[in-house]
C-alpha positions as CSV (number, residue, x, y, z in Angstrom):
1,M,91.5,118.7,85.7
2,V,94.0,121.5,85.9
3,W,94.5,121.2,89.6
4,S,95.1,117.7,89.5
5,M,98.0,118.2,86.6
6,F,99.1,120.9,89.0
7,I,99.5,118.8,92.0
8,F,101.3,116.0,89.8
9,L,103.1,119.0,88.4
10,L,104.2,119.8,91.6
11,A,104.8,115.8,92.9
12,G,106.8,116.0,90.5
13,L,108.8,118.3,90.7
14,A,109.5,117.6,94.4
15,E,110.3,114.4,93.8
16,I,113.4,114.6,90.9
17,G,114.3,117.5,93.1
18,G,114.7,116.3,96.4
19,G,116.0,112.8,94.6
20,Y,118.0,114.7,92.3
21,L,119.5,116.7,95.5
22,V,119.9,113.4,97.6
23,W,122.3,111.4,94.6
24,L,124.6,115.3,94.8
25,W,125.0,114.6,97.9
26,L,125.6,110.6,98.2
27,R,127.1,110.5,94.7
28,E,128.7,113.5,93.6
29,S,129.9,114.2,97.6
30,K,127.4,117.5,97.9
31,S,128.0,118.6,101.1
32,Y,125.5,116.8,104.1
33,W,122.8,119.5,103.6
34,Y,121.7,118.7,99.9
35,G,121.5,116.0,101.3
36,I,118.8,116.6,104.1
37,A,117.4,119.5,102.0
38,G,116.5,116.4,99.4
39,S,115.3,114.7,102.3
40,L,112.6,117.6,102.8
41,V,111.3,118.0,99.7
42,L,111.1,114.2,99.4
43,V,108.7,114.7,102.3
44,L,106.9,117.3,100.6
45,Y,106.3,115.0,97.5
46,G,104.1,113.1,100.1
47,I,102.4,115.6,100.9
48,L,101.0,116.9,97.2
49,P,99.2,113.9,95.8
50,T,97.4,113.5,99.0
51,L,95.8,117.5,97.9
52,Q,94.3,115.2,94.8
53,H,90.3,115.0,94.4
54,F,90.9,111.7,93.4
55,P,89.3,109.1,95.9
56,S,91.5,106.3,94.9
57,F,94.7,106.0,96.2
58,G,96.0,103.1,93.4
59,R,94.5,105.4,90.8
60,V,96.2,108.7,91.4
61,Y,100.0,107.0,92.0
62,A,99.6,105.5,88.8
63,A,98.3,108.3,87.2
64,Y,100.7,110.1,88.5
65,G,103.8,107.4,87.7
66,G,103.1,108.4,84.1
67,V,103.4,112.2,85.0
68,F,106.8,111.3,86.8
69,I,108.1,109.5,83.3
70,I,107.4,112.3,81.8
71,L,109.1,114.4,84.0
72,A,112.1,112.8,84.7
73,V,113.2,112.3,80.8
74,L,112.4,116.2,80.4
75,W,114.6,116.3,84.3
76,G,117.4,114.5,82.6
77,W,117.2,116.3,79.3
78,L,117.4,120.4,81.4
79,V,119.4,119.5,84.4
80,D,121.7,116.4,84.2
81,R,121.9,117.6,80.4
82,K,121.4,113.9,78.6
83,T,119.1,114.2,75.6
84,P,116.5,112.0,75.3
85,D,116.1,109.6,72.4
86,L,113.7,108.6,70.1
87,Y,112.7,105.7,72.4
88,D,112.0,108.1,76.1
89,W,109.8,109.8,74.0
90,I,107.4,107.2,72.7
91,G,107.7,106.1,76.4
92,A,106.6,108.5,77.4
93,V,103.5,108.7,75.3
94,V,102.6,105.6,75.9
95,C,103.4,107.3,79.2
96,L,100.8,109.4,79.1
97,L,98.2,108.0,76.9
98,G,98.1,105.7,79.9
99,V,97.3,108.0,82.4
100,A,94.3,109.5,80.1
101,I,93.0,106.2,79.7
102,M,93.2,105.9,84.1
103,L,92.1,108.8,84.7
104,W,89.1,110.4,81.7
105,A,87.4,106.5,81.2
106,P,84.3,106.5,81.7
107,R,83.2,104.5,84.3
108,P,80.4,103.4,86.4
């Protein structure tokens, strides 16, 4: 479980960080190097989930989606300085509950 959460965390940071660098390049007129760096980080994001030990691609990405939402809320708060409201936090908790159900529900 610790390995899975570590990989989810790295993948989330790579996706959000890479996307943010591309955003800065295209939306805030930063150097094209931001776009290149962001693109390379996004390729890393594509590789990281393959390190998971789950046999199902769909389940890994669905569970990762919930983790991504939490990381996106935190990124917005800590990096982009946009304070999440109550509904952001409620939505994030609902997503984490969904992730827990998907990953740890008893299956035959």
